[in-house]
C-alpha positions as CSV (number, residue, x, y, z in Angstrom):
1,X,-29.9,-3.3,7.4
2,X,-26.7,-3.1,9.6
3,X,-28.8,-3.3,12.8
4,X,-30.5,-6.4,11.3
5,X,-27.2,-8.0,10.7
6,X,-25.9,-7.2,14.2
7,X,-29.1,-8.6,15.7
8,X,-28.7,-11.9,13.8
9,X,-25.0,-12.2,14.7
10,X,-25.6,-11.3,18.4
11,X,-28.4,-13.9,18.7
12,X,-26.1,-16.6,17.2
13,X,-23.1,-15.7,19.4
14,X,-25.1,-15.4,22.7
15,X,-27.6,-18.2,22.1
16,X,-26.1,-20.4,24.8
17,X,-26.4,-17.6,27.5
18,X,-29.4,-16.4,29.4
19,X,-29.4,-13.0,27.6
20,X,-32.5,-11.2,26.3
21,X,-31.8,-9.4,22.9
22,X,-34.2,-7.1,21.1
23,X,-34.1,-5.1,17.8
24,X,-35.5,-1.7,17.0
25,X,-35.6,-0.6,13.3
26,X,-38.0,0.4,10.6
27,X,-38.1,-3.2,9.5
28,X,-40.2,-3.8,12.6
29,X,-44.0,-3.0,12.6
30,X,-45.4,-0.3,14.9
31,X,-46.9,-3.0,17.1
32,X,-43.6,-4.9,17.4
33,X,-41.8,-1.6,18.2
34,X,-44.2,-0.8,21.0
35,X,-43.8,-4.3,22.4
36,X,-40.0,-3.9,22.4
37,X,-40.2,-0.5,24.0
38,X,-42.4,-1.8,26.8
39,X,-40.0,-4.7,27.5
40,X,-37.1,-2.3,27.6
41,X,-38.8,0.1,30.0
42,X,-39.6,-2.8,32.3
43,X,-36.0,-4.0,32.3
44,X,-36.7,-7.3,30.5
45,X,-34.1,-6.5,27.7
46,X,-30.4,-7.0,28.4
47,X,-29.1,-5.9,24.9
48,X,-31.0,-3.6,22.6
49,X,-29.8,-3.3,19.0
50,X,-31.1,-0.7,16.7
51,X,-30.8,2.2,14.3
52,X,-30.9,6.0,15.3
53,X,-34.3,5.0,16.7
54,X,-32.5,4.1,19.9
55,X,-31.8,7.8,20.5
56,X,-35.6,8.7,20.5
57,X,-37.2,10.0,23.7
58,X,-39.5,7.0,24.1
59,X,-36.5,4.6,24.5
60,X,-36.0,4.5,28.2
61,X,-33.4,1.8,29.2
62,X,-33.0,1.4,33.0
63,X,-29.5,0.8,34.4
64,X,-27.8,1.4,31.0
65,X,-24.1,0.6,31.4
66,X,-22.6,0.4,27.9
67,X,-23.4,2.2,24.6
68,X,-21.8,0.8,21.5
69,X,-21.8,3.0,18.4
70,X,-21.1,1.3,15.1
71,X,-20.3,3.2,11.9
72,X,-19.9,6.5,13.7
73,X,-19.9,8.6,10.5
74,X,-23.6,7.7,10.0
75,X,-24.5,9.9,13.0
76,X,-25.1,13.6,12.6
77,X,-24.6,16.5,15.0
78,X,-28.1,16.2,16.6
79,X,-27.4,12.5,17.3
80,X,-24.1,13.3,18.9
81,X,-25.7,15.9,21.1
82,X,-28.1,13.2,22.3
83,X,-25.2,10.8,22.8
84,X,-23.4,13.4,24.8
85,X,-26.3,13.7,27.2
86,X,-26.2,9.9,27.7
87,X,-22.4,9.8,28.1
88,X,-22.1,11.0,31.7
89,X,-23.3,7.8,33.2
90,X,-22.4,5.1,30.7
91,X,-19.3,3.7,29.0
92,X,-19.1,4.5,25.3
93,X,-17.4,2.3,22.7
94,X,-17.3,3.7,19.2
95,X,-16.5,1.3,16.3
96,X,-15.6,2.4,12.8
97,X,-13.4,1.5,9.9
98,X,-12.7,5.2,9.4
99,X,-13.0,7.5,12.4
100,X,-14.4,10.9,11.3
101,X,-11.9,13.8,11.6
102,X,-13.4,15.2,14.8
103,X,-13.2,11.9,16.6
104,X,-9.7,11.1,15.3
105,X,-8.5,14.5,16.5
106,X,-10.0,13.9,20.0
107,X,-8.1,10.6,20.1
108,X,-4.8,12.1,18.9
109,X,-4.9,14.8,21.6
110,X,-5.8,12.4,24.4
111,X,-9.5,13.2,24.9
112,X,-10.4,9.7,23.8
113,X,-8.7,6.4,23.9
114,X,-8.0,4.9,20.5
115,X,-7.4,1.2,19.7
116,X,-6.6,-0.1,16.2
117,X,-7.1,-3.6,15.0
118,X,-4.4,-4.3,12.5
119,X,-4.7,-8.0,11.9
120,X,-7.0,-8.7,9.0
121,X,-9.1,-11.9,8.7
122,X,-7.3,-14.9,7.3
123,X,-7.2,-15.1,3.5
124,X,-8.5,-11.5,3.1
125,X,-6.9,-9.7,0.1
126,X,-6.4,-6.0,-0.6
127,X,-9.0,-4.6,-3.0
128,X,-7.8,-3.6,-6.5
129,X,-8.9,0.0,-7.0
130,X,-9.1,1.9,-10.3
131,X,-10.1,5.4,-11.3
132,X,-11.6,5.7,-14.8
133,X,-13.8,7.9,-16.9
134,X,-17.4,6.7,-17.1
135,X,-17.9,4.4,-20.1
136,X,-20.6,1.8,-20.5
137,X,-18.4,-0.8,-22.3
138,X,-16.0,-0.5,-19.3
139,X,-18.8,-1.0,-16.8
140,X,-20.1,-4.0,-18.8
141,X,-16.7,-5.6,-18.9
142,X,-16.3,-5.4,-15.1
143,X,-19.7,-6.9,-14.6
144,X,-19.0,-9.6,-17.2
145,X,-15.7,-10.5,-15.4
146,X,-17.5,-10.9,-12.1
147,X,-20.5,-12.9,-13.2
148,X,-18.2,-15.2,-15.2
149,X,-16.8,-16.4,-11.9
150,X,-20.3,-16.7,-10.5
151,X,-19.9,-13.6,-8.3
152,X,-22.2,-10.7,-7.6
153,X,-21.9,-7.0,-8.4
154,X,-22.7,-3.7,-6.7
155,X,-23.4,-0.8,-9.0
156,X,-23.6,2.3,-6.8
157,X,-25.7,4.9,-8.7
158,X,-26.7,7.6,-6.2
159,X,-29.6,9.0,-8.2
160,X,-32.9,7.3,-7.2
161,X,-34.9,8.6,-10.2
162,X,-32.4,7.2,-12.7
163,X,-32.0,3.7,-11.1
164,X,-34.8,2.1,-13.2
165,X,-33.0,3.3,-16.4
166,X,-29.7,1.9,-15.2
167,X,-31.3,-1.4,-14.2
168,X,-32.9,-1.7,-17.7
169,X,-29.6,-0.8,-19.4
170,X,-27.7,-3.6,-17.6
171,X,-30.6,-6.1,-18.1
172,X,-30.6,-5.4,-21.8
173,X,-26.9,-6.3,-21.8
174,X,-27.2,-9.3,-19.5
175,X,-30.7,-10.7,-20.1
176,X,-29.9,-14.0,-18.4
177,X,-28.9,-12.3,-15.1
178,X,-31.0,-10.9,-12.3
179,X,-30.6,-7.1,-12.0
180,X,-32.5,-5.3,-9.2
181,X,-32.5,-1.7,-7.9
182,X,-32.5,-0.7,-4.2
183,X,-32.8,2.6,-2.4
184,X,-33.9,4.0,0.9
185,X,-37.1,5.3,-0.7
186,X,-38.5,1.8,-1.1
187,X,-41.0,0.4,1.4
188,X,-39.4,-1.3,4.3
189,X,-40.7,-4.8,3.4
190,X,-39.7,-4.5,-0.3
191,X,-36.2,-3.2,0.7
192,X,-35.7,-6.0,3.2
193,X,-36.8,-8.7,0.7
194,X,-34.4,-7.2,-1.9
195,X,-31.4,-7.1,0.5
196,X,-32.1,-10.7,1.8
197,X,-32.3,-11.9,-1.8
198,X,-28.9,-10.3,-2.5
199,X,-27.5,-12.0,0.6
200,X,-28.8,-15.4,-0.5
201,X,-27.3,-15.0,-4.0
202,X,-30.5,-14.6,-6.0
203,X,-29.5,-11.2,-7.4
204,X,-26.5,-10.9,-9.7
205,X,-26.3,-7.1,-10.0
206,X,-27.6,-4.7,-7.3
207,X,-28.0,-1.2,-8.6
208,X,-28.3,0.9,-5.4
209,X,-27.7,4.1,-3.6
210,X,-25.3,4.6,-0.6
211,X,-27.8,2.6,1.5
212,X,-25.3,-0.3,1.1
213,X,-22.5,1.9,2.7
214,X,-22.8,0.2,6.1
215,X,-23.5,-3.3,7.1
216,X,-23.7,-5.4,4.0
217,X,-21.5,-8.5,4.4
218,X,-21.8,-10.5,1.2
219,X,-18.7,-12.7,0.6
220,X,-19.8,-13.5,-2.9
221,X,-20.0,-9.9,-4.0
222,X,-16.5,-8.9,-5.1
223,X,-16.9,-6.1,-7.7
224,X,-18.2,-2.6,-6.8
225,X,-18.7,0.1,-9.4
226,X,-19.1,3.6,-8.1
227,X,-20.7,6.2,-10.4
228,X,-19.7,9.9,-9.9
229,X,-17.1,8.9,-7.3
230,X,-15.9,12.5,-7.1
231,X,-19.0,13.4,-5.2
232,X,-18.3,11.2,-2.2
233,X,-16.2,11.9,0.9
234,X,-13.0,10.1,1.5
235,X,-14.1,8.1,4.5
236,X,-17.4,7.3,2.7
237,X,-15.5,6.0,-0.3
238,X,-13.5,3.7,2.0
239,X,-16.6,2.4,3.7
240,X,-18.3,1.8,0.3
241,X,-15.3,0.0,-1.1
242,X,-15.3,-2.2,2.0
243,X,-18.6,-3.9,0.9
244,X,-16.5,-6.1,-1.4
245,X,-13.4,-8.3,-0.7
246,X,-15.0,-9.8,2.4
247,X,-14.1,-13.4,1.4
248,X,-11.3,-15.3,-0.2
249,X,-11.8,-13.9,-3.8
250,X,-9.8,-11.0,-5.2
251,X,-12.1,-8.0,-5.2
252,X,-12.1,-4.9,-7.4
253,X,-13.4,-1.3,-7.0
254,X,-14.0,0.9,-10.1
255,X,-14.3,4.6,-9.3
256,X,-15.9,6.4,-12.2
257,X,-15.7,10.1,-12.9
258,X,-17.4,12.0,-15.7
259,X,-15.6,12.7,-19.0
260,X,-14.7,16.2,-20.0
261,X,-15.3,17.6,-16.5
262,X,-12.4,19.0,-14.5
263,X,-12.2,17.8,-11.0
264,X,-11.9,20.1,-8.1
265,X,-8.6,19.9,-6.2
266,X,-10.2,18.5,-3.1
267,X,-12.1,15.8,-5.1
268,X,-8.9,14.9,-6.9
269,X,-7.0,14.5,-3.6
270,X,-9.7,12.3,-2.2
271,X,-9.7,9.9,-5.2
272,X,-5.9,9.7,-5.2
273,X,-5.9,8.9,-1.5
274,X,-8.4,6.1,-1.9
275,X,-6.6,4.7,-4.9
276,X,-3.2,4.7,-3.1
277,X,-4.5,3.3,0.2
278,X,-5.5,-0.2,-0.8
279,X,-3.6,-2.1,1.9
280,X,-5.7,-4.0,4.5
281,X,-6.4,-1.8,7.5
282,X,-5.8,1.5,5.7
283,X,-8.7,3.1,7.5
284,X,-6.5,4.9,9.9
285,X,-4.3,6.4,7.2
286,X,-7.4,7.3,5.2
287,X,-8.8,9.1,8.3
288,X,-5.6,11.1,8.8
289,X,-5.8,12.2,5.2
290,X,-9.4,13.1,5.6
291,X,-8.5,15.1,8.7
292,X,-5.9,17.1,6.7
293,X,-8.3,17.7,3.8
294,X,-11.4,18.6,5.7
295,X,-10.1,19.9,9.0
296,X,-11.3,18.7,12.4
297,X,-14.2,21.0,13.1
298,X,-15.4,21.6,16.6
299,X,-15.5,18.8,19.1
300,X,-19.3,18.9,19.4
301,X,-22.1,21.1,18.3
302,X,-23.0,22.7,15.0
303,X,-19.6,24.4,14.1
304,X,-18.0,21.7,12.0
305,X,-15.6,23.6,9.8
306,X,-11.9,23.9,10.3
307,X,-8.6,24.2,8.4
308,X,-5.6,23.0,10.3
309,X,-3.4,23.1,7.2
310,X,-2.4,26.6,8.0
311,X,-0.2,25.5,10.9
312,X,0.3,21.8,9.9
313,X,-1.6,18.8,11.3
314,X,1.2,17.5,13.5
315,X,2.0,20.8,15.1
316,X,-1.6,21.6,15.6
317,X,-2.1,18.2,17.4
318,X,1.0,18.7,19.5
319,X,-0.1,22.2,20.7
320,X,-3.6,21.0,21.4
321,X,-2.4,17.9,23.2
322,X,0.0,19.9,25.4
323,X,-2.9,22.2,26.4
324,X,-5.1,19.2,27.1
325,X,-2.4,17.7,29.3
326,X,-2.0,21.0,31.2
327,X,-5.7,21.2,31.8
328,X,-5.9,17.7,33.0
329,X,-2.8,18.1,35.1
330,X,-1.6,14.8,33.9
331,X,1.9,16.0,33.1
332,X,3.8,19.0,34.6
333,X,5.9,20.2,31.7
334,X,9.1,21.9,32.6
335,X,8.5,25.6,31.8
336,X,10.6,27.0,29.0
337,X,11.9,30.6,29.2
338,X,10.5,33.2,26.9
339,X,13.2,34.9,24.8
340,X,12.6,38.5,23.5
341,X,15.3,40.2,21.5
342,X,15.7,42.8,18.8
343,X,18.0,40.7,16.7
344,X,16.7,38.8,13.6
345,X,16.1,35.2,14.4
346,X,14.9,33.4,11.3
347,X,15.6,31.1,8.3
348,X,15.7,33.6,5.4
349,X,14.0,32.9,2.1
350,X,17.4,33.4,0.4
351,X,18.7,30.4,2.4
352,X,15.7,28.1,1.9
353,X,13.3,29.1,-0.8
354,X,10.5,26.5,-0.3
355,X,8.1,27.6,2.4
356,X,7.1,24.0,3.5
357,X,10.8,23.1,4.2
358,X,11.4,26.3,6.1
359,X,8.3,25.7,8.3
360,X,9.4,22.1,8.9
361,X,12.8,23.3,10.1
362,X,11.2,25.9,12.4
363,X,9.1,23.1,13.8
364,X,12.1,20.8,14.4
365,X,14.0,23.6,16.1
366,X,11.0,24.5,18.3
367,X,10.6,20.8,19.4
368,X,14.2,20.1,20.1
369,X,14.6,19.1,23.8
370,X,18.3,18.2,23.9
371,X,21.5,19.8,22.6
372,X,22.2,16.7,20.5
373,X,18.8,17.1,18.8
374,X,19.7,20.7,17.9
375,X,23.1,19.7,16.6
376,X,21.5,17.2,14.3
377,X,19.2,19.8,12.9
378,X,22.1,22.3,12.4
379,X,24.1,19.5,10.6
380,X,21.1,18.7,8.4
381,X,20.7,22.4,7.4
382,X,24.4,22.7,6.6
383,X,24.5,19.5,4.5
384,X,21.4,20.5,2.6
385,X,21.7,24.3,2.2
386,X,25.3,25.3,3.1
387,X,26.7,27.5,5.8
388,X,24.1,29.0,8.1
389,X,23.4,32.7,7.6
390,X,23.8,35.0,10.6
391,X,20.0,35.2,11.4
392,X,19.8,31.4,11.5
393,X,22.8,31.1,13.8
394,X,21.1,33.5,16.2
395,X,18.0,31.4,15.9
396,X,19.8,28.1,16.8
397,X,21.7,29.8,19.7
398,X,18.4,31.1,21.1
399,X,17.0,27.6,20.8
400,X,20.1,26.2,22.6
401,X,19.6,28.8,25.4
402,X,16.0,27.7,25.7
403,X,17.0,24.1,26.1
404,X,19.7,24.8,28.7
405,X,17.4,27.0,30.8
406,X,14.3,24.8,30.6
407,X,13.0,24.1,34.1
408,X,15.4,26.7,35.6
409,X,14.5,29.8,37.7
410,X,14.7,32.0,34.7
411,X,11.3,32.6,33.1
412,X,12.1,35.4,30.6
413,X,15.1,37.0,28.9
414,X,15.0,40.3,27.3
415,X,18.0,41.4,25.1
416,X,18.0,44.9,23.7
417,X,20.8,47.4,22.9
418,X,23.6,45.3,24.4
419,X,21.6,44.9,27.6
420,X,20.2,41.6,28.9
421,X,17.5,41.4,31.6
422,X,16.7,38.2,33.3
423,X,13.3,37.6,34.9
424,X,13.1,34.9,37.6
425,X,10.2,32.8,38.6
426,X,8.7,33.3,42.0
427,X,10.8,30.7,44.0
428,X,9.8,28.6,46.9
429,X,9.0,30.8,50.0
430,X,11.9,29.2,51.8
431,X,14.3,30.2,49.0
432,X,16.5,33.3,50.0
433,X,17.3,35.0,46.7
434,X,19.6,37.6,48.3
435,X,21.7,34.9,49.9
436,X,21.7,33.1,46.6
437,X,23.2,36.0,44.8
438,X,25.7,36.7,47.6
439,X,26.8,33.0,47.4
440,X,27.6,33.4,43.7
441,X,29.1,36.9,44.0
442,X,32.5,35.6,42.8
443,X,30.9,34.5,39.5
444,X,29.2,37.9,38.9
445,X,29.9,39.2,35.4
446,X,31.8,42.5,35.4
447,X,29.0,44.2,33.5
448,X,26.2,43.1,35.8
449,X,24.3,46.3,36.6
450,X,21.8,45.3,39.3
451,X,19.4,42.8,40.6
452,X,16.3,43.1,42.7
């Protein structure tokens, strides 16, 4: 359906140019598909638009220069493996309202370039979002409100077998309205006819599965009711909600959860996130929340699990970004000395009880690059929790030492039993370390034992 829409839009936009555009999808007959594939192979097609069908082995496009992936979350691991094999020789542009966690992570650590479009279309309004227990009178009232203003309704009911029952239930309540079911199990022609009829305003209520998640752009449909909303992913809910509110009318989204059933914590967090992020262009914030909930998974391949909450999302991204920069030699970070000592350096639980706050202060201290930054952190600690305990004073002094010696010759400091040992980096071959120590002999500390 989305490929069909892109094909129509592309034809309209490029009609004045000498550009050959073709479409590959299951709405095309076998004969039509073979004809398109033949034209593509012979180089007679400039732009080929299609579904996952484009990743099939029989699609051979000569001199491919640009691959555009729309609605990235609709592509599974196998598809991404195929895309990766294409990527070496082509530019790749990925478009999505909600980047999946793995892609967002790659962008945040510098493996991919990320551009966000923050300006919504003129007159577009945020979608009113409600979480309610499932109740037929509530469903009917929302449908009634929409049809009263001559609008159309999506009822997302993701159980194909029960769709006829739901269609009959709504028809009995609204006998004068056209209520039709739609799912991916329908024959291509029948599904296409149903969707086009909804486009043209001949259907008032479309009872459907997640087949409408991507691509449908019906400005007159401004109410969507999602049954069993707790079963959907965060990015998926955001995509589905985006089917409404595409015109000037105020749109609404009703998220229904079953009565008497306790939601899992993850499901609850997803629903709260979608309810709270209603502002236009919230996709980026939704994706970050999705990344925190689900983890990033591996960059490619079949291992797609990961929990970054153990170290914190921001710290994890910083560490990974730093490593990526080192690997790419884009930035030569000044090396910080390693401090090893047998003195306690910590923020004790007796000083700050809440673990999240302690971890945050550890993070701030570890990231401080200037003495002033460190002083602000110390002042913040003293204002919030009182005089620093001895262990925390040692911690801040160690951090100060690290700041002062960053980029210096000293690479490691060991402090044990009133003895301090300094380890120096291997200097430039022209650097005479003996002469260096001789030149600073007058500054030598009286307890200096030896150097070599």
